[in-house]
C-alpha positions in Angstrom: -0.1 0.1 0.0 1.6 3.3 1.0 1.5 6.6 -0.9 -1.4 7.8 1.2 0.2 11.3 1.8 1.2 11.5 -1.7 -2.4 10.9 -2.8 -3.8 13.4 -0.3 -1.1 16.1 -1.7 -2.4 15.1 -5.4 -6.0 15.6 -4.4 -5.5 18.9 -2.6 -3.4 20.1 -5.6 -6.0 19.5 -8.1 -8.8 20.8 -5.7 -6.8 24.0 -5.4 -6.1 24.3 -9.1 -9.9 23.8 -9.9 -10.6 26.5 -7.4 -8.2 29.0 -8.6 -9.3 28.4 -12.2 -13.0 28.8 -11.4 -13.0 31.3 -8.5 -12.1 35.2 -9.0 -10.8 36.9 -5.9 -11.8 40.5 -5.5 -10.9 42.8 -2.5 -14.2 44.4 -3.1 -16.7 42.1 -5.0 -19.7 44.3 -4.6 -17.7 47.0 -6.9 -18.5 45.1 -10.2 -21.5 45.9 -12.0 -23.1 42.2 -12.3 -25.0 40.4 -9.4 -22.5 38.7 -7.0 -23.0 35.9 -4.7 -20.5 35.4 -1.8 -20.4 32.3 0.1 -18.1 31.8 3.2 -17.4 28.2 4.0 -15.3 27.3 7.3 -15.2 25.4 10.6 -17.6 26.4 13.4 -16.2 29.8 15.2 -14.2 31.2 12.9 -16.3 34.2 12.2 -18.1 33.7 9.1 -21.3 35.2 10.2 -19.6 38.4 11.4 -17.5 38.6 8.3 -20.6 38.4 6.0 -22.3 41.1 7.9 -19.3 43.2 7.5 -19.2 42.6 3.9 -22.7 43.4 3.7 -22.6 46.5 5.4 -19.6 47.8 3.3 -21.4 46.8 0.2 -24.4 48.9 1.4 -22.4 51.8 2.5 -20.2 52.0 -0.8 -23.0 51.0 -3.5 -26.8 51.4 -3.8 -27.1 47.7 -4.5 -29.7 45.6 -2.8 -28.2 42.9 -0.4 -29.7 39.8 0.9 -28.4 37.8 3.7 -29.1 33.8 3.7 -27.7 31.2 6.0 -27.7 27.4 5.8 -26.2 27.1 9.3 -28.2 24.6 11.1 -25.5 23.3 13.2 -24.9 26.3 15.6 -27.9 27.3 17.8 -29.0 30.9 17.2 -26.9 31.2 14.1 -29.9 32.3 12.0 -31.0 34.5 14.7 -27.8 36.3 14.7 -27.6 36.8 10.8 -31.1 37.8 11.1 -30.5 40.7 13.6 -27.5 41.9 11.7 -29.8 42.2 8.6 -32.4 44.1 10.8 -29.8 46.5 11.9 -28.6 47.2 8.3 -32.2 47.4 7.0 -32.0 44.3 4.6 
């Protein structure tokens, strides 16, 4: 057998290459004229909900775009309530 670490490295390299080819990094994704969808993915407790609220707030302040906040977080208790509260504060 063996080669597990090498295969893992190959898979991670392939995933990274695919993401780099298909995703565009942008310091201000809301500055484009087209509709944008931003997804934050990561482990629990790293600040995704707070980050998306900050991104939405900046987009609202710097543009006249409509902003919508959607969550699929069913793991953490109160996650959707927290995002809902941020939305109400921003009027979205």
